[in-house]
ZAMARGU-4260 file (C-alpha; in steps of 0.2 Angstrom, whole numbers, plus 5000, padded with zeros to 4 digits):
<rodrens>
0) 5273/5058/5093 | 5258/5069/5092 | 5261/5072/5073 | 5262/5053/5070 | 5245/5051/5080
5) 5237/5065/5070 | 5244/5057/5054 | 5237/5040/5059 | 5220/5047/5063 | 5219/5056/5046
10) 5224/5040/5037 | 5210/5031/5047 | 5197/5044/5042 | 5203/5044/5024 | 5202/5025/5024
15) 5184/5025/5031 | 5179/5038/5018 | 5186/5027/5004 | 5177/5012/5010 | 5160/5020/5012
20) 5155/5020/4994 | 5161/5002/4990 | 5152/4995/5005 | 5136/5006/5002 | 5137/5000/4984
25) 5137/4982/4989 | 5122/4985/5000 | 5113/4995/4987 | 5115/4981/4974 | 5109/4968/4987
30) 5093/4978/4990 | 5090/4979/4972 | 5092/4961/4970 | 5080/4957/4984 | 5067/4969/4977
35) 5069/4962/4960 | 5069/4944/4966 | 5053/4946/4975 | 5044/4955/4961 | 5050/4941/4949
40) 5045/4927/4960 | 5027/4935/4962 | 5024/4941/4944 | 5036/4931/4932 | 5022/4918/4928
45) 5010/4932/4924 | 5021/4939/4910 | 5016/4923/4900 | 4998/4926/4904 | 4994/4944/4902
50) 5000/4962/4904 | 4996/4972/4920 | 4987/4987/4912 | 4980/4992/4895 | 4994/5005/4894
55) 5007/4991/4894 | 4997/4982/4880 | 4997/4998/4870 | 5016/5001/4873 | 5019/4983/4866
60) 5009/4987/4851 | 5019/5003/4848 | 5035/4994/4851 | 5032/4981/4839 | 5027/4994/4826
65) 5044/5003/4829 | 5054/4986/4828 | 5046/4982/4812 | 5049/4999/4804 | 5066/5002/4811
70) 5073/5020/4814 | 5065/5026/4798 | 5049/5025/4808 | 5056/5035/4823 | 5043/5049/4821
75) 5029/5038/4814 | 5018/5036/4830 | 5002/5033/4819 | 4992/5017/4824 | 4981/5014/4809
80) 4971/5000/4818 | 4964/5011/4832 | 4951/5024/4831 | 4942/5032/4816 | 4942/5038/4803
85) 4960/5040/4800 | 4968/5030/4814 | 4977/5037/4830 | 4992/5047/4833 | 4999/5043/4850
90) 5007/5056/4861 | 5019/5044/4869 | 5037/5046/4869 | 5048/5036/4856 | 5062/5037/4869
95) 5054/5023/4880 | 5052/5013/4864 | 5070/5015/4860 | 5075/5008/4877 | 5063/4994/4876
100) 5069/4990/4858 | 5087/4990/4864 | 5083/4978/4878 | 5073/4967/4866 | 5088/4966/4854
105) 5100/4962/4868 | 5089/4947/4873 | 5086/4942/4855 | 5105/4937/4854 | 5101/4923/4866
110) 5083/4919/4864 | 5069/4917/4851 | 5058/4932/4848 | 5044/4927/4860 | 5056/4923/4874
115) 5066/4939/4871 | 5049/4949/4872 | 5044/4941/4888 | 5062/4944/4896 | 5061/4962/4890
120) 5043/4964/4898 | 5050/4957/4915 | 5067/4966/4915 | 5062/4984/4910 | 5053/4990/4925
125) 5066/4981/4937 | 5080/4992/4929 | 5071/5008/4933 | 5071/5002/4952 | 5089/5007/4952
130) 5087/5026/4950 | 5072/5026/4961 | 5080/5017/4975 | 5096/5027/4972 | 5087/5044/4972
135) 5078/5040/4988 | 5094/5034/4997 | 5103/5050/4990 | 5090/5061/4998 | 5091/5051/5015
140) 5110/5053/5014 | 5108/5072/5013 | 5096/5072/5027 | 5105/5062/5040 | 5120/5054/5033
145) 5125/5037/5026 | 5116/5027/5040 | 5099/5034/5035 | 5103/5030/5017 | 5106/5012/5022
150) 5089/5012/5031 | 5081/5018/5015 | 5088/5002/5007 | 5079/4992/5020 | 5063/5002/5017
155) 5064/4999/4998 | 5065/4980/5001 | 5049/4981/5010 | 5040/4994/5000 | 5026/4984/4993
160) 5014/4998/4988 | 5028/5009/4982 | 5035/4996/4969 | 5019/4991/4960 | 5023/5002/4946
165) 5039/4993/4944 | 5033/4975/4943 | 5037/4964/4928 | 5025/4969/4914 | 5024/4987/4918
170) 5032/4994/4902 | 5021/5009/4899 | 5029/5025/4906 | 5024/5027/4924 | 5039/5019/4932
175) 5051/5030/4920 | 5042/5046/4925 | 5042/5041/4944 | 5061/5037/4943 | 5066/5052/4934
180) 5056/5064/4945 | 5064/5056/4960 | 5082/5058/4953 | 5078/5077/4948 | 5072/5080/4966
185) 5088/5071/4973 | 5099/5081/4962 | 5091/5097/4968 | 5093/5092/4986 | 5112/5090/4983
190) 5114/5105/4971 | 5120/5116/4985 | 5134/5103/4990 | 5138/5096/4973 | 5139/5108/4958
195) 5136/5096/4944 | 5119/5091/4952 | 5111/5107/4946 | 5116/5103/4928 | 5110/5086/4930
200) 5093/5092/4937 | 5091/5104/4922 | 5095/5090/4909 | 5084/5077/4917 | 5070/5089/4919
205) 5069/5090/4900 | 5071/5072/4898 | 5057/5068/4910 | 5045/5081/4901 | 5049/5072/4885
210) 5043/5056/4892 | 5027/5064/4899 | 5020/5078/4910 | 5015/5067/4925 | 5030/5073/4936
215) 5028/5091/4931 | 5024/5097/4948 | 5040/5090/4955 | 5051/5096/4941 | 5044/5114/4942
220) 5047/5113/4961 | 5065/5109/4958 | 5068/5123/4946 | 5060/5135/4958 | 5070/5131/4973
225) 5087/5132/4963 | 5082/5149/4957 | 5075/5154/4974 | 5091/5150/4983 | 5100/5162/4972
230) 5087/5176/4973 | 5086/5176/4992 | 5104/5176/4997 | 5114/5177/4981 | 5122/5159/4984
235) 5121/5146/4970 | 5125/5158/4955 | 5135/5145/4946 | 5123/5131/4950 | 5108/5142/4944
240) 5118/5146/4928 | 5122/5127/4925 | 5104/5122/4928 | 5097/5135/4916 | 5109/5131/4902
245) 5106/5112/4905 | 5087/5114/4905 | 5088/5125/4889 | 5099/5113/4880 | 5090/5098/4885
250) 5073/5105/4880 | 5080/5108/4863 | 5088/5091/4861 | 5072/5082/4866 | 5061/5093/4855
255) 5072/5087/4840 | 5071/5069/4846 | 5053/5069/4849 | 5044/5081/4836 | 5045/5077/4818
260) 5049/5092/4807 | 5032/5093/4800 | 5025/5097/4817 | 5038/5109/4823 | 5026/5123/4823
265) 5011/5114/4830 | 5008/5117/4849 | 5001/5102/4860 | 4995/5101/4878 | 4999/5083/4882
270) 5016/5081/4875 | 5032/5090/4872 | 5029/5103/4857 | 5034/5120/4852 | 5024/5129/4865
275) 5032/5119/4880 | 5049/5119/4872 | 5049/5137/4869 | 5044/5140/4887 | 5058/5129/4894
280) 5071/5137/4883 | 5066/5154/4888 | 5066/5150/4907 | 5082/5141/4906 | 5092/5154/4896
285) 5084/5168/4906 | 5089/5160/4923 | 5107/5157/4916 | 5107/5175/4911 | 5101/5182/4927
290) 5113/5172/4937 | 5128/5179/4926 | 5123/5197/4927 | 5114/5200/4944 | 5125/5190/4956
295) 5131/5206/4965 | 5114/5215/4964 | 5102/5218/4978 | 5090/5205/4983 | 5075/5214/4975
300) 5085/5215/4958 | 5089/5196/4959 | 5071/5192/4962 | 5066/5203/4947 | 5079/5195/4937
305) 5073/5177/4940 | 5055/5181/4939 | 5056/5190/4922 | 5061/5174/4912 | 5047/5164/4921
310) 5034/5177/4917 | 5040/5178/4899 | 5040/5159/4897 | 5022/5158/4904 | 5017/5172/4892
315) 5024/5163/4877 | 5017/5146/4882 | 4999/5154/4883 | 5001/5164/4867 | 5005/5148/4857
320) 4990/5139/4863 | 4979/5147/4878 | 4969/5131/4879 | 4984/5122/4887 | 4982/5132/4903
325) 4968/5119/4906 | 4981/5105/4908 | 4985/5090/4897 | 4967/5085/4896 | 4962/5103/4890
330) 4957/5097/4872 | 4947/5082/4878 | 4928/5083/4872 | 4918/5086/4888 | 4906/5072/4883
335) 4921/5059/4886 | 4922/5063/4905 | 4906/5055/4911 | 4907/5040/4901 | 4926/5036/4904
340) 4938/5049/4911 | 4929/5052/4927 | 4929/5033/4931 | 4948/5031/4929 | 4953/5025/4946
345) 4971/5032/4946 | 4965/5049/4943 | 4951/5050/4956 | 4954/5061/4971 | 4958/5052/4987
350) 4943/5060/4995 | 4932/5050/4982 | 4941/5034/4987 | 4937/5037/5005 | 4919/5038/5001
355) 4920/5022/4991 | 4931/5012/5003 | 4939/5020/5018 | 4950/5006/5022 | 4958/5006/5005
360) 4960/5025/5005 | 4968/5024/5022 | 4980/5011/5016 | 4985/5022/5002 | 4989/5036/5013
365) 4996/5028/5028 | 5015/5028/5024 | 5015/5045/5016 | 5006/5052/5033 | 5019/5042/5043
370) 5033/5051/5032 | 5024/5068/5036 | 5025/5065/5054 | 5043/5060/5053 | 5047/5076/5043
375) 5038/5087/5056 | 5049/5078/5070 | 5065/5082/5060 | 5059/5100/5057 | 5060/5103/5076
380) 5079/5103/5075 | 5086/5120/5073 | 5098/5117/5059 | 5087/5105/5050 | 5075/5118/5043
385) 5088/5131/5039 | 5098/5120/5027 | 5093/5120/5008 | 5093/5102/5005 | 5081/5097/5019
390) 5070/5111/5014 | 5069/5105/4996 | 5066/5087/5001 | 5052/5093/5013 | 5044/5103/5000
395) 5044/5089/4987 | 5036/5078/5000 | 5022/5090/5004 | 5019/5092/4985 | 5018/5073/4984
400) 5005/5073/4997 | 4995/5086/4988 | 4997/5076/4972 | 4991/5060/4981 | 4975/5069/4988
405) 4971/5076/4971 | 4974/5060/4961 | 4977/5042/4969 | 4992/5039/4957 | 5002/5052/4967
410) 5004/5039/4981 | 5019/5031/4972 | 5028/5048/4973 | 5023/5051/4991 | 5029/5034/4996
415) 5046/5036/4988 | 5049/5054/4994 | 5043/5049/5011 | 5056/5035/5013 | 5071/5047/5017
420) 5061/5056/5030 | 5056/5040/5039 | 5074/5033/5038 | 5081/5050/5044 | 5069/5051/5059
425) 5072/5033/5063 | 5091/5035/5063 | 5089/5051/5074 | 5079/5040/5086 | 5092/5026/5087
430) 5106/5039/5091 | 5095/5048/5104 | 5091/5032/5113 | 5109/5025/5110 | 5102/5009/5102
435) 5117/5000/5096 | 5110/4983/5094 | 5108/4979/5076 | 5094/4966/5078 | 5084/4978/5087
440) 5087/4992/5074 | 5082/4980/5061 | 5066/4975/5070 | 5062/4993/5073 | 5065/4997/5055
445) 5053/4983/5049 | 5039/4991/5059 | 5039/5007/5048 | 5042/5000/5031 | 5028/5004/5018
450) 5023/4986/5018 | 5021/4985/5037 | 5013/5002/5039 | 5000/4999/5025 | 4995/4982/5032
455) 4993/4990/5049 | 4982/5003/5042 | 4971/4991/5033 | 4970/4980/5048 | 4965/4994/5060
460) 4952/5002/5048 | 4944/4985/5045 | 4943/4982/5063 | 4935/4998/5065 | 4922/4993/5052
465) 4928/5003/5038 | 4925/4996/5021 | 4938/4991/5008 | 4936/4995/4990 | 4933/4978/4984
470) 4928/4982/4966 | 4944/4992/4961 | 4944/4980/4947 | 4929/4970/4941 | 4930/4952/4945
475) 4929/4947/4927 | 4944/4957/4922 | 4956/4943/4924 | 4947/4933/4910 | 4946/4949/4899
480) 4964/4952/4899 | 4971/4934/4898 | 4981/4931/4882 | 4973/4914/4880 | 4956/4921/4878
485) 4961/4931/4863 | 4966/4917/4852 | 4948/4913/4846 | 4946/4931/4842 | 4963/4931/4833
490) 4957/4917/4822 | 4942/4927/4815 | 4945/4936/4798 | 4952/4953/4802 | 4939/4967/4805
495) 4935/4982/4816 | 4929/4978/4833 | 4918/4988/4845 | 4922/4982/4862 | 4910/4986/4877
500) 4925/4991/4889 | 4938/5002/4882 | 4951/4994/4893 | 4951/4978/4883 | 4955/4987/4866
505) 4974/4988/4868 | 4975/4969/4872 | 4965/4966/4856 | 4977/4976/4846 | 4992/4967/4854
510) 4985/4949/4852 | 4974/4949/4837 | 4975/4956/4819 | 4959/4966/4822 | 4957/4985/4823
515) 4947/4992/4837 | 4935/5007/4837 | 4940/5015/4853 | 4953/5013/4867 | 4956/5023/4884
520) 4966/5037/4877 | 4960/5055/4878 | 4965/5059/4860 | 4951/5047/4854 | 4937/5058/4860
525) 4926/5055/4844 | 4929/5036/4844 | 4926/5034/4862 | 4909/5044/4861 | 4904/5034/4846
530) 4908/5017/4854 | 4899/5022/4869 | 4883/5026/4859 | 4884/5010/4850 | 4882/5000/4866
535) 4871/5013/4875 | 4858/5015/4861 | 4843/5004/4858 | 4847/4990/4845 | 4840/4998/4830
540) 4849/5014/4833 | 4865/5005/4837 | 4864/4996/4820 | 4865/5013/4811 | 4879/5019/4822
545) 4889/5003/4819 | 4887/5004/4801 | 4893/5023/4802 | 4908/5017/4811 | 4912/5003/4799
550) 4911/4990/4813 | 4913/4972/4808 | 4912/4964/4825 | 4903/4968/4842 | 4913/4961/4856
555) 4907/4959/4874 | 4917/4955/4890 | 4911/4960/4907 | 4897/4971/4913 | 4904/4988/4910
560) 4900/5000/4896 | 4885/5010/4900 | 4892/5023/4912 | 4881/5039/4912 | 4865/5031/4908
565) 4849/5031/4918 | 4840/5015/4923 | 4827/5015/4908 | 4841/5020/4896 | 4852/5006/4901
570) 4838/4993/4900 | 4834/4998/4882 | 4852/4998/4877 | 4861/4985/4865 | 4873/4980/4879
575) 4859/4974/4891 | 4851/4966/4876 | 4867/4956/4873 | 4870/4952/4891 | 4852/4945/4892
580) 4855/4934/4877 | 4843/4944/4866 | 4855/4948/4852 | 4846/4958/4838 | 4844/4950/4820
585) 4857/4960/4813 | 4871/4952/4824 | 4876/4934/4820 | 4887/4924/4833 | 4905/4924/4826
590) 4912/4911/4838 | 4907/4900/4852 | 4908/4910/4869 | 4926/4909/4876 | 4930/4912/4894
595) 4925/4930/4895 | 4922/4935/4877 | 4906/4935/4866 | 4908/4941/4848 | 4895/4944/4835
600) 4897/4948/4817 | 4888/4963/4810 | 4876/4958/4796 | 4876/4972/4784
</rodrens>
């Protein structure tokens, strides 16, 4: 009888395990549908009107060029209509273009080109929510089990600030980088339990770096912790070997896919190139070799074995181009910083935002700070901080917080990496208080969602008299990026435009046949400086500069364009003359003013 009872219990346990994943998969799919549904309801209409950001417009320009040229243009990332004197070579990855192109061609089967493009613009970012939500849930599962992962699904449904990079229209690359970084962290968190996760972390690290370097801190952290686990106690030899081999193989593959043979020997600071690829391959192969040869050695020997390839990789990277130690903006002309780069909101430190609008800065930091409190609560548990997975997740959260403080765009990473800790702490609270009522659990979880915490922080800060950052975007921006307002510009004979605000330039490329002198991209330093000088100089000097740049049209929308000028310099500038209705004689009105835009033809 006892044996039968034991068999029945074993069968029941097996049945529960077998039903865990199907049930969770249904909940996961429901959560994604709810998030996608709310984003579509909020932003679908806008996909017919504009694109959220200049980068999205520039990606659309690049994609159209790729579709028109086919795979023969895979390595041709030259945009002849942007910059001077010979156009612009973008550093963005063609891998994103390939995904977008595949989605467009799929929709093209059932819709005309314009509708297919709009469907692509709406669907692409929503698809990247799948790995983002899945990675956050996987981390929570490792921290506190399946129930915590289910709570993450609820947090994701009400994660307003965290899903802004995934709203319809965001086709640039930020959502891809966020999702890949989250998946790499999740793979590293599980690498001590599931062996293939280490190889996945290595391969996806290479893929993420091929897309861009934004998530580099998290990718480097994951490699470091996998190596440290082996160095400290000798565990994870196979995992480290798999990670190293996958990293090296992945780096080699993405290099071949991303870099044309004509540039194989040219280093770069802002994209995958020979210097970064060589460093990744040396590090990956060196770690794999260290894991294979030094598993039974003393701890000090293991530490030296994994440190050596890291040091060698850094040395090779520096030797190939020492300037890249300054980061991916290392080659930017210093003159560009005061007139453009220093004013990009997403790269500003959180401390600067606090000075400009404390309520807005508190709203950005509120949920990540709540996640930090939750992590500290969990770390009080004896076994929690002794386990590899939770320590990796905590280190990633701390890095995200540091990233957010250094640059406001890091808040997206901090929100997503904070969700597992909030979910795990909440589940611990439920079990400690024996709260079994599902309605009460649901209500408690709603109170700590990113949406609720952010709104609460704004309300409290505003009640305390703290200002909000009202001018994060200028009020005229909506008119300056509306597709309808570019129709009159598109009807003009094609020419080169100098536009007072760099942000509008990619929209002009996307919706008109014109070329533009400059746009908000750091490889365009010469063009950016020249465009700024045209609008900042007195009219007579501006005429000479416009002729030098081969400008056909001067376009004006909004008030920005004279950053870095003193009061008297600004008053004497061409921009102020045009805004005041005092156009010089060498500029002739090219069209009647539309909502937002004024355009003058240069009389040569």
